[in-house]
N, C-alpha and C positions, 0 to 999 in steps of 0.2 A: 442915543437910543439903539441904533443899529449895532453898536459895539456890544452892548449888554445882551442883546438877543443872540448874537453870534456866540458869545461865551457860554450861554446857557445850553446851546445845542452841541457844544463840543464836549466830548467825553472820551476817555481812553478805553479801547477794547482790550481785554486780556490777551496776551500773546499766546497763541496756540502753536505748539511745536509738534509736528508729526515725524514719522520715520522717513529717513532719506532713502533714496533709491539704493545706495550702497549698503545701508544697513539691511534692507529687505533682501538684497542679493546675497549677502553673507548668511542670513538665516536660511534661505532656500538652499544654498550650497551645503550647509551643515546638515540639513534634513536629507538631502540627496546622498551625502556621504554615509550617514547612518543607515539609510535604506539599502545602499549597496553592500553594506556589511551584514545586515540582518536577513534580508530576503533569501539569499542562498542557503542560510542555515534552516529556514523554514521549509524550503523545498527539499533539502536533504532529510529533514525530520519526517516529512510526509512520505517520502520514498521508503524510509526505514520502517515507518508504520505499516506500509503496504506489505513489506517483506514479513514483518512480524504477524500480521493478520493472515497471510497466506500460510505461514508455518503452522499457526494454530489450526487453520482449516484442514491442512493436510493431516495433522495429528488426529483431528476429530473424525475424518473419513477413515483413517487407519484403524481407529478404535472401533468404528462400526464394522469394518471388515474383519477385525479380530473376533468380535462378538458373533458375527456370522459364521466364521470358521469354528468357533467353539460349539455352536449348535449343530452344524451340518458337516463338520470335518472336511470341508473343502471351501475354497474361496469361490465367489461367484464367477461363473464362466464369462468369457468375453475378452475382446481385444479392442483397444481404443474406444471404450465406452465412455460417454459422458456420465459422470457420477450424478445420479438422481435418486430420490427415495425409492423409486420402483426397481432400481438395480439392486438394492440392498434389502430385499425381503423375499421370502418364499410364500408367505401367507400373511393375511392381515394381522395375525397375532404376533408376527415376528418382524416388526418394522424396527430397523436399527438406526435409522435416521428419519426424523419427522420432517426436517427441512434441510435441504442441501446448501452448504455454503458455496458462494461463487468467488471466482478470482477477483481480488480488489483492483487489479491493474486494468483489466479489460472487460470485466463483467461476464466472462464465459464460465461454463462448468469445468470442473477439474476432470481430467481424463484418467480412467482406470484401465490398466492392461494386465490381464492374468498371464503371467509368464511361466506358470508351473509346467514342469515336465511331468509325465505320468508318475503319480505318487508323491510329487514334490509340492511344496507350498510356497509360491513366490508371486509377487505382483509388483507393479510400479504405479505410482500416481504422478501425474504431471500437472503442474500449474501452467496453463497455456499462455499467461501473460509474459511479456518481456520486461524484466526488471532492470533497474539501474545497477550496473556492475559495482559502483561504489557502495551502494546499499547492501550488496551481497558479500562484502569483504569478510564478515564474520561467519559465513556459511562455507563449509568445506566442499571440496570438489568431489564429484561422484566417482566411484570406482568404475573400471571398465565394465561395460555391459548394462549400466544403468543410465538411462536417458539417451539423448542424442549428442552428436558432436557439433551442435549449432553454435557453440560459444558458451560463455559462463554467465548468461543472463536469464536462465530459466531455473525454476525450482522443481526438484523431483523428490519423491519419497519411495523408499523400498524398506521392507522389514529388516534386511541385513545392514543397510548403510544408513538408515534414518533419512533425515532431510539433507539434501546436498544440492549443489548447483552444477549445471552442465550446459 
């Protein structure tokens, strides 16, 4: 009787096979390898997007300044002014920029400098952020007299040279 009872309680469990430690480590190594290849590309793309955004912002401010020049035959006066909507109007009817763009790298205002000599019409715009030099490879160097000599990690704009790095 005891033999029958013991046989009735004996049954086979299905074999469950899991991942071994080696298999898991191989998967983690492959994911780490893919991440080391992909992440730098995303960082470079973000830096390039900041440069493109700043270039567009500089062109937008330059358009506002040209509209101002068209109405008043002179650029706004000032040196090293932060570009704000109040810098680019003479009355409430002549607002050339409703909202001022800010530098995407550091969140500061762009800097406008009127470099006109008497009777001349010239200015420079500076993007105050420090950009990655690799992201600026497609931007030309500024001519002498535009920007500072701090290195090639800043963006500048002037009517004569357009957007350049210095």
